[in-house]
C-alpha positions in Angstrom: -12.6 63.4 -30.6 -15.0 61.2 -28.7 -16.4 57.7 -29.3 -19.0 55.5 -27.8 -18.4 52.4 -25.6 -19.6 49.3 -27.5 -21.2 47.9 -24.3 -22.9 50.8 -22.3 -22.9 53.5 -24.9 -21.0 56.1 -22.8 -18.7 58.6 -24.4 -15.0 57.8 -24.6 -12.4 60.5 -24.9 -10.0 59.7 -27.7 -6.4 59.5 -26.5 -3.8 61.6 -28.2 -1.1 58.9 -28.4 -0.6 56.4 -31.2 -2.5 53.1 -31.4 -6.0 52.0 -31.9 -8.9 54.0 -30.5 -10.6 52.7 -27.3 -13.7 50.6 -27.8 -14.8 50.4 -24.1 -15.1 53.0 -21.4 -13.9 50.7 -18.6 -12.3 47.3 -17.8 -15.7 46.1 -16.6 -17.2 46.8 -20.1 -14.2 45.1 -21.7 -14.7 42.0 -19.6 -18.4 42.0 -20.3 -17.7 42.1 -24.0 -15.3 39.2 -23.7 -17.9 37.2 -21.9 -20.6 38.0 -24.5 -18.2 36.7 -27.2 -17.5 33.5 -25.3 -21.1 32.9 -24.3 -22.8 30.1 -26.3 -25.8 31.0 -28.5 -28.9 31.4 -26.4 -31.7 28.9 -26.8 -35.2 30.5 -26.7 -37.1 29.7 -23.6 -39.8 27.8 -25.5 -37.2 25.5 -27.0 -35.5 25.0 -23.7 -38.8 24.1 -22.0 -39.6 21.6 -24.8 -36.1 20.1 -24.6 -36.4 19.7 -20.8 -39.8 18.1 -21.2 -38.5 15.5 -23.6 -35.5 14.7 -21.4 -37.8 14.4 -18.3 -40.1 12.0 -20.1 -37.1 9.8 -21.1 -35.8 9.5 -17.5 -35.7 6.0 -16.2 -35.2 5.1 -12.5 -33.1 2.1 -13.3 -30.2 1.5 -13.4 -29.6 3.9 -10.5 -26.2 5.3 -11.7 -27.7 6.2 -15.1 -30.7 7.8 -13.5 -28.3 9.9 -11.3 -26.1 10.9 -14.2 -29.1 11.9 -16.4 -30.6 14.0 -13.6 -27.2 15.8 -13.1 -27.1 16.5 -16.8 -30.3 18.4 -16.5 -28.8 20.9 -13.9 -27.2 23.3 -16.5 -30.5 23.5 -18.5 -32.5 24.3 -15.4 -29.9 26.9 -14.4 -30.3 28.5 -17.8 -34.0 28.4 -17.5 -33.8 30.1 -14.1 -31.6 32.8 -15.6 -34.2 33.4 -18.4 -36.9 33.6 -15.8 -34.9 36.3 -13.9 -34.4 38.3 -17.0 -38.1 38.1 -17.9 -39.1 39.2 -14.4 -36.6 42.2 -14.5 -37.9 43.2 -18.0 -41.5 43.0 -16.8 -40.8 45.1 -13.7 -39.0 47.6 -15.9 -42.3 48.2 -17.7 -44.6 48.1 -14.8 -42.8 49.4 -11.7 -42.2 53.1 -11.5 -38.8 54.2 -10.4 -38.9 54.5 -6.7 -36.8 54.1 -3.6 -36.5 50.5 -2.5 -37.7 50.2 1.1 -34.9 47.8 1.9 -32.1 50.2 0.9 -32.8 53.4 3.0 -30.3 55.8 4.4 -29.0 56.4 0.9 -27.3 59.6 2.1 -25.2 57.9 4.7 -21.6 59.1 4.7 -18.9 56.5 3.8 -15.2 57.2 3.8 -13.8 54.4 1.5 -12.0 56.2 -1.3 -10.6 53.1 -3.1 -11.5 53.6 -6.7 -15.1 54.5 -6.1 -16.8 56.4 -8.9 -20.4 57.2 -9.3 -22.1 55.6 -12.3 -23.1 58.0 -15.0 -26.3 57.8 -16.9 -26.6 54.3 -18.4 -23.7 53.0 -16.3 -25.7 50.8 -13.9 -24.6 47.6 -15.8 -21.0 48.7 -15.5 -21.4 49.3 -11.8 -22.9 45.8 -11.3 -20.2 44.1 -13.4 -17.4 45.9 -11.6 -18.6 44.4 -8.2 -20.3 41.2 -9.2 -17.5 38.8 -8.1 -16.8 40.7 -4.9 -20.4 40.7 -3.8 -20.9 37.0 -4.8 -17.9 36.1 -2.6 -19.4 38.3 0.2 -22.8 36.5 0.0 -21.0 33.1 -0.1 -19.1 33.8 3.1 -22.4 34.8 4.8 -24.3 31.7 3.5 -21.8 29.0 2.9 -23.7 27.9 -0.2 -22.6 28.7 -3.8 -26.1 28.2 -5.2 -27.7 30.5 -2.6 -24.9 33.1 -3.0 -25.5 33.1 -6.8 -29.3 33.5 -6.3 -29.1 36.2 -3.6 -26.4 38.2 -5.5 -28.9 38.3 -8.4 -31.7 39.3 -6.0 -29.4 42.1 -4.6 -28.8 43.5 -8.0 -32.5 43.4 -8.8 -33.3 45.4 -5.6 -30.5 47.8 -6.5 -31.9 48.2 -10.0 -35.3 49.1 -8.6 -33.7 51.8 -6.5 -31.2 53.0 -9.1 -32.7 56.5 -9.2 -31.2 57.0 -5.7 -27.7 56.6 -6.9 -27.4 60.3 -7.7 -27.5 60.9 -3.9 -25.1 58.1 -3.0 -21.5 59.0 -2.3 -20.2 55.5 -2.4 -22.0 53.1 -4.8 -19.8 50.1 -3.7 -20.9 50.5 -0.1 -24.5 51.0 -1.2 -24.3 47.6 -3.1 -22.8 45.9 -0.1 -25.6 47.3 2.1 -28.2 45.9 -0.3 -26.5 42.5 -0.6 -26.0 42.2 3.2 -29.7 42.9 3.8 -30.7 40.4 1.2 -28.6 37.7 2.9 -29.8 38.6 6.4 -33.4 38.5 5.3 -32.7 35.0 3.9 -31.1 33.9 7.1 -34.0 35.1 9.2 -36.3 33.0 7.1 -34.0 30.0 7.3 -32.8 29.6 10.9 -29.9 27.2 10.6 -26.8 26.6 12.6 -24.2 23.9 12.4 -24.7 20.9 14.8 -22.4 18.0 15.4 -22.8 15.1 13.1 -25.0 12.3 14.5 -23.7 8.7 14.7 -24.6 6.6 11.7 -26.1 3.2 12.8 -23.8 0.4 12.1 -20.9 2.6 11.0 -17.6 3.2 12.8 -16.8 6.9 12.3 -13.6 6.9 14.3 -12.8 7.9 17.9 -12.6 11.7 17.3 -15.3 14.2 18.2 -18.0 14.6 15.6 -17.3 17.5 13.3 -19.9 20.2 12.7 -22.5 19.3 10.1 -23.4 21.9 7.5 -25.7 20.2 4.9 -25.9 23.4 2.9 -22.2 23.8 2.5 -20.9 23.9 -1.1 -17.5 24.6 -2.7 -16.6 27.9 -4.4 -14.5 27.9 -7.6 -11.3 29.9 -7.3 -11.5 31.3 -10.8 -14.7 33.2 -9.7 -12.9 35.2 -7.0 -12.4 38.9 -7.4 -9.3 39.8 -9.5 -8.0 42.2 -6.8 -8.3 42.2 -3.0 -10.9 44.5 -1.4 -9.5 47.6 0.3 -8.7 47.3 4.0 -9.0 49.8 6.9 -6.8 49.7 10.0 -6.0 46.0 10.1 -6.7 44.5 13.5 -4.6 41.8 15.0 -7.6 39.5 15.1 -8.7 40.3 11.5 -8.9 37.6 8.9 -7.4 38.1 5.5 -9.7 39.4 2.8 -9.2 36.3 0.6 -10.6 34.0 3.3 -12.8 31.3 1.8 -11.3 28.2 3.5 -13.8 25.6 4.5 -12.5 25.6 8.0 -13.2 29.3 8.3 -16.7 29.0 6.6 -17.6 26.2 9.0 -16.6 28.2 12.0 -18.2 31.5 11.0 -21.5 29.8 10.2 -21.8 29.0 13.9 -22.2 32.8 14.6 -25.6 34.4 14.7 -26.4 36.1 11.4 -25.8 39.7 12.5 -22.5 38.9 14.3 -21.5 36.9 11.3 -22.2 39.9 9.0 -20.4 42.3 11.3 -17.2 40.2 11.5 -17.2 39.6 7.7 -17.8 43.3 6.9 -15.2 44.5 9.4 -12.4 41.8 9.2 -12.9 40.2 5.8 -14.4 42.8 3.5 -12.3 45.5 5.1 -14.9 48.1 6.0 -14.2 50.6 8.8 -16.1 50.5 12.1 -18.3 53.4 11.1 -19.0 51.9 7.7 -19.8 48.5 9.2 -22.4 50.2 11.5 -23.9 52.1 8.6 -24.0 48.9 6.4 -25.9 47.1 9.2 -28.2 50.1 10.0 -27.1 50.2 13.6 -25.2 52.4 16.0 -21.4 52.4 16.2 -21.4 50.9 19.7 -23.8 48.1 18.7 -21.8 47.3 15.6 -18.5 47.2 17.6 -20.1 45.0 20.2 -21.3 42.6 17.5 -17.8 42.5 16.0 -16.1 41.8 19.3 -18.5 39.1 20.3 -18.2 37.6 16.9 -14.4 37.6 17.0 -14.5 35.9 20.4 -16.9 33.2 19.2 -14.9 32.7 16.0 -11.7 32.1 17.9 -13.3 29.5 19.9 -14.8 27.7 16.9 -11.6 27.7 14.8 -9.1 24.8 15.4 -6.1 26.6 16.8 -3.9 29.3 15.3 -4.6 30.5 11.7 -1.4 28.9 10.4 -2.8 25.5 11.4 -5.7 25.7 9.1 -5.3 28.6 6.7 -5.1 27.9 3.0 -1.9 29.1 1.2 -0.7 29.0 -2.3 0.0 25.3 -3.1 3.7 24.4 -3.0 5.4 22.0 -5.4 5.1 19.4 -2.7 1.4 20.0 -2.4 0.9 19.7 -6.2 3.0 16.5 -6.2 0.8 15.1 -3.4 -2.3 16.0 -5.4 -1.0 14.2 -8.5 0.0 11.2 -6.4 -3.5 11.1 -4.9 -5.1 11.0 -8.4 -2.8 8.3 -9.6 -3.2 5.9 -6.7 -7.0 6.3 -6.7 -7.1 5.6 -10.5 -5.3 2.3 -10.1 -7.1 1.5 -6.8 -3.9 1.2 -4.9 -5.4 1.4 -1.4 -2.2 0.8 0.5 -0.6 3.8 -1.3 -3.7 5.9 -0.6 -3.4 5.1 3.1 0.2 6.5 3.1 -1.0 9.9 1.8 -3.5 10.4 4.6 -2.9 11.4 8.2 -4.0 9.1 11.0 -6.4 11.7 12.4 -7.8 12.6 9.0 -11.4 13.9 8.9 -13.8 13.3 6.1 -17.3 14.8 5.7 -19.7 14.6 2.8 -22.3 17.4 2.9 -25.2 17.1 2.6 -24.8 13.3 3.3 -24.7 12.1 7.0 -21.5 10.1 6.6 -18.4 11.3 8.5 -15.0 9.9 9.7 -12.4 11.2 12.1 -9.7 8.6 11.7 -7.8 7.0 8.8 -8.7 3.5 10.0 -12.4 4.2 10.0 -12.2 6.0 6.7 -10.5 3.2 4.8 -12.6 0.5 6.5 -15.5 2.3 4.7 -13.7 3.0 1.4 -11.7 -0.2 0.8 -14.6 -2.5 -0.3 -15.8 0.2 -2.7 -12.4 0.4 -4.4 -11.4 -3.2 -4.5 -12.4 -4.8 -7.8 -12.7 -8.2 -6.1 -15.3 -6.9 -3.6 -19.0 -7.4 -4.3 -19.3 -3.7 -3.2 -16.9 -2.5 -5.9 -18.4 0.7 -7.4 -16.1 1.1 -10.5 -13.0 2.8 -11.8 -12.1 6.4 -11.0 -10.5 9.3 -12.9 -9.8 12.7 -11.4 -9.1 16.2 -12.7 -7.3 18.8 -10.6 -9.3 21.9 -9.7 -9.0 24.8 -7.2 -11.8 25.5 -4.7 -11.9 27.7 -1.6 -8.2 28.5 -2.0 -7.4 24.8 -1.5 -6.3 21.9 -3.7 -9.2 19.9 -5.0 -10.1 17.1 -7.5 -13.1 16.4 -9.6 -13.9 12.7 -9.6 -15.4 10.8 -12.5 -16.6 7.2 -12.0 -16.9 4.4 -14.6 -19.5 2.0 -13.2 -19.0 -1.8 -13.9 -20.4 -2.7 -17.3 -20.3 0.9 -18.7 -17.8 2.7 -20.9 -18.3 6.3 -19.7 -16.8 8.1 -16.8 -19.6 10.2 -15.2 -19.3 13.2 -12.8 -19.5 11.9 -9.3 -17.9 14.2 -6.7 -15.6 17.1 -5.9 -13.1 16.5 -3.1 -11.6 19.6 -1.4 -8.4 18.7 0.4 -6.6 20.3 3.4 -2.9 19.4 3.5 -0.8 19.4 6.7 2.9 18.4 6.9 2.8 16.7 3.5 -0.3 14.6 4.1 -4.0 15.0 3.6 -5.6 16.1 6.9 -9.1 16.7 5.8 -11.3 15.8 2.8 -14.7 17.4 2.2 -16.6 15.6 -0.5 -19.3 17.4 -2.4 -21.9 16.2 -4.9 -21.3 16.8 -8.6 -24.1 19.3 -9.5 -21.6 22.2 -9.4 -19.3 20.8 -12.1 -20.6 23.4 -14.6 -19.7 26.2 -12.2 -16.1 24.8 -12.2 -16.1 24.6 -16.0 -16.1 20.8 -15.9 -17.8 18.4 -18.3 -20.3 15.9 -16.9 -18.7 12.9 -18.6 -15.2 11.9 -19.8 
């Protein structure tokens, strides 16, 4: 007997053993069904626009902390509106655009050798193909771009391009490689339009940032939630001694690889992180094997120079019991504004950056000279009381900070601190603004 998948409608062969009949043709469809059940009821676009209009009209510029919190609360609604706009555009193009080969894909008959679980989508299986590789491709775009928002947008753009060219899939031997090719091209097109490279932080007038060298400034850098990583590592080919592990999302690595030119960056990520072979990397970049190998070698050399020493000095690892105890201690001492206890948790040469803000510090003394007046209730610069929730970002311990301003009763989303721990102390803090709280599944107020 055969049944139909509840998600994509494909036929399912009924198993001969005991138990309930299968309802889904693949794990991807099962996961999609789970997400559909958990997704809140959709609000029609018209109602959403009306609600946004009402909220925008009620915005007040003063007091500043309330204005900031109200604007941050609008972010999820604008995100949903953007998703509705994408869906509307895709639906319209489905009506108007004839099925044709997308100019940006090309070389659809290129031979790829990766065998790892690659199957061709059957009729009606394009959604299943997309869902099976969504997390993997979003992480790939994030490594290329360093921005969660841009990775999310360009992953959607890649799937839209792939959908327009879906008729070519019958001639594609490796749909996963085909999707990687589309996503890589989308990102490289974006990087050509936005020529940006890290530059050292500039001195801030009137501020002591410490005596260390200015760290690289990446105003576009954003954190990536660990729970959105692919469930299984990507396949690897002939691991090279210089290769970087497939799970690499550490902020140190991202900062270093953003210093490479876009094509070198893509070549290193495809070869050493995503695990494609030398020939596959050349095909994915639409270049010759010699040129691709040259880009990889030059990129590896530049990456080694940009990284701060051996991998074990900066690489993220599963947090130990000591790391988790340090994180808990950090949250507790900040909550009670115990500044002296905070100092003991931080290395003397600690580095703090706050993208996209221009502030930076390269020593503990300089950092706490800036922080102390803001945490001291007796100071006229006191900003309020803090609460933190533990999160995981970029494979590193992190905390989401909520601030209760003086004279208020609500703790409002304020920041995400991603921490790097060395020898039992905090060596680096990267502080991000709160608009990605929703991506981390966090509320905007406590």
